[in-house]
N, C-alpha and C positions, 0 to 999 in steps of 0.2 A: 942446817940448810936442807931443803926438800930435795930428795934424790928422784931418780926416774920412777920408781915404784910409787912413791908418795905422790908425785905429780900426776901419774896416771889415775890414781883413785880420786884425787882432788878434782881433776879435769872432768871425770864422769859426773861427779856430784854437781859441779858448777854448771854443766850443760843441762842437767835435769832442771835446775833452778832457772837457767836461761830459757828453757822451753816454756815454762809457765809465765815467765816475764814477757816473752814474745806473744803469748796468748792475750795478756792484758793490753799490750800495745795494739794488737790487731783488733781486739774488741772495742777499744777506744776509737780507732779509725772508722770502723763500721758504724759505731754510735753517732759519730759526727755526720755521717752520710744519711742515716735513716731516721734519726730521732726527730719527731715533730716539734719537740721542745726547742731545739736549736733553730729551726726555721722561724718560729714565732718570736723567739728572743732577738734574733738578728733583725727581724722586721721592725721591732720596736726601736732599735738603735740605728735604723736607716742603713743597714748593711744587707745586701741581697744574699739570699741563701745560695745563689748561683755565682757569687763573687769568686773569681779564680783563686784567690788566696785561700778560701775555705776548701775548695777542691784539691789544691796542691797539698795543703796540710793534711787533709784526710787521706789522700793518696799515699803520702809518705809514711804515715802511721800504718796503713794497711800493708804496704810493701815491706816495711821494716818488721812488722809482726809476722808476716808470712815467711820472710827470709829467716827469721829466728828459728822457725821449725826446722828448716832445711839445715841451717848452720849447726844447730844443736845436735842434729842427727849425725852430721859429718864429724863433729867433734867427739861424740860418744864412740862412733865407729873407729875413728883414728886412734883414740885413747885405748879402747878395748883391744884392738888388733895391734897396737903399737906400730902403726904404719906411718913412716915418715912422709910419704906423699900426701896422705889424707890430712895429716897434721899441718903440712905446709898450706894446703888448700884452705883448711879451717882458719889458719892465721890470716891469710889474705882476705877471706870472706868477712871475718870479724872486723878487719881494718876498714873495708868498704862500708860495712854496716855502721860502724861508729861515725864515719863521715856523713852517712845519710841521716843518722840521728842528730848530728850537730846541725845540719841544714834544717831539719824539722824543728829543732829547738829555736833556731833563729826565726823561722816563720811564726812559731807560736808566740814569741815575744812581740813580733811586729803586729800580729793579729790582736794580741791583748791591748797594745797601745792604741790600735785603731778603734777597738770597742770602747775603751775608756774615753777617748776623745769624742766619739759619737754620743756616748751617754751624756756627757756634760753639755753638749751642744743642742741636742734635739728632743729629749724626752718631755720636758715641760711644754715645748711648743706643740708637740704632737697631741698632748692631752687638751691643750687649749683650742687648737684649730682643726685637728684631723680626726679626733675621736668622735665619729658620727655613725649612727646605725647603718649597717650595710657595707661599710668599708673594710678593707684589709686591716687597717689600723685598729678598728673597733674590735675585730676578732683577736688580733694579736694582744691588745691590751687586756681584754677579758681573760685570755689564757694566762697571761703573765701575772695579773693580779690574783687570780685564783691559785696558781701554782706556788707563787712566792709569798702569798698572804701579805700583800702590800697594796697601796692605793695612790694613784697619781705619780708624777715624776718626783718632785721634792716631797710631797705628801698629799693628803686628800684635799687640801685647800686649792690645789691646781684646778679643780673642777669649777671653782667660782668664776663666773663670767665666761665659761667655755662655750664653744658652739654646741656641744651636746646638751648642756644645761639650758641654754637659751631655746634650742630648736626641737630637741627630741626626747628630753627626759619626760617621764610620765608620773601620773598620780595613781598610787596603788592604795586602795582602802582608806582614802582620805589623806594619805601621806605622800607628799611630793618627793621624788628622788632628787637629792642634792649630790649624791655620789652613786655610781653604778652598784647594782646588787652584788657584783663580784668583789666590791670593796668591803662587804660585810662578812663578819665571821659566820661560817656556814654551820648549819645544824647537823644532826646525826644522820640525816638522810643521804649525806654524801656531798662531795665537793666537785660538782660538774660545772665547768666554765660556760657551757652552753645552756645549762638549766640550773642556775644557782638557787639554793634554798637557805636563805639567811636564818640564823638562829633567832634573831629578833629584828625584823626589817624596820619597824617603826623606831625602835631605840637606836638602831644604827644610824638612821637618817637624822634623828635628833642630836646624837653625839657629833655628827659631821656638821650640822648647821650651827651648833654651839661652839665648834672649834676645839673640842676636847682632845688633848694630847695623849690621854690614856683612856682606853675603852675596852670592855669585854665583848663588844658587839661590832666594832669597826676596826679595820686594819689601819693603824695610824702611821706606820712606817712607809716612807716613800719608796717607789720601785727603783729609783736610782741607786739608793744604798743597798737595797735587797739584791738587785741584779749584779751590782759590783761585788758584793760578798759572794754571790753564787759563782761568778767567774773566778774570783781569787781562790776559792776553795778548790775548784776543779783544777786550776793551774797548779796549786800547791801539791795536790795529789799526784799530778802527772810529773812534777819536778822531783818529788820524792822517789816515785817509781823509776824515773829516768836516771837519777843518780845511782840508785841501787843496781839497776841493770848495767849501767856503765861500769860500775865497780866490778861486777861479776865478769863482764866482758874483758876488762883489763887483766883481771886475775886469770881468766881463761887463756889469754894470749901468753901471759907469763908462764903458766903451767905447760902449755903446748910447746913453747920454746924450750923449756927445761927438759921435757920429755924427749923432744926431738934431738936436742943436743946430746942427751945421755945415750940415745939409740945410735946416733952417728959416731960418737966416740967409743962405743962399746962398753960404757959404764953400766948400762942396764940391759939385761937380756930377759925378755918376757918369757913367762912359763907357758902361756897359751899359744 
């Protein structure tokens, strides 16, 4: 069984790990607030970037991450100095932090379900009806299709009979657009959603008009599947990080309690 000296060393190591874990959580919260990708993705699924749920979730991540810096410092000081008072404060702060993380996890699950429901209900309709030059939906979809290398809601056939195809698609070098240029595989000149440079525009449009399910020049995957995969990947990453940090925090509480009990009972007398 770990004695007071062992608990002290282990607690210092755990708090160093905890410090870097807090940095990851803080970075994720800030990313949710400032990343333009989030704004565009939410617009596509009909969720406003100003939705209070988004603000609450980001705020909790930021607060939890910032608190981790303070708590890890208190834990290191309490362990190094073998101070019962600091260790007691450390334990209380960790318990409060774990509660906050639990609330954040619940909000993340609610948010994930809201996104998935909106994905299923709205993406195909937006492509058919709202994707028109000069609209917010037009910019959001162009960004999405370029970043995720996808086309349409279900797939590129969503543009058939769409308002964009009927009213605003253009003819370029004798080839009529049947899908936006952002749906085409981009060339070596870059992948700018505002200034797309297709690898082969004519072949991309031919593949789309012929309904090819495999193409080297057309993104054939629908953005519904691509966006859902993107969200799942990021949720999985955060879940793994969350479980790892939670385990570190529980171990930290156990070590702090062990060290504090050893100090109180006189079983461990620090040298420093």
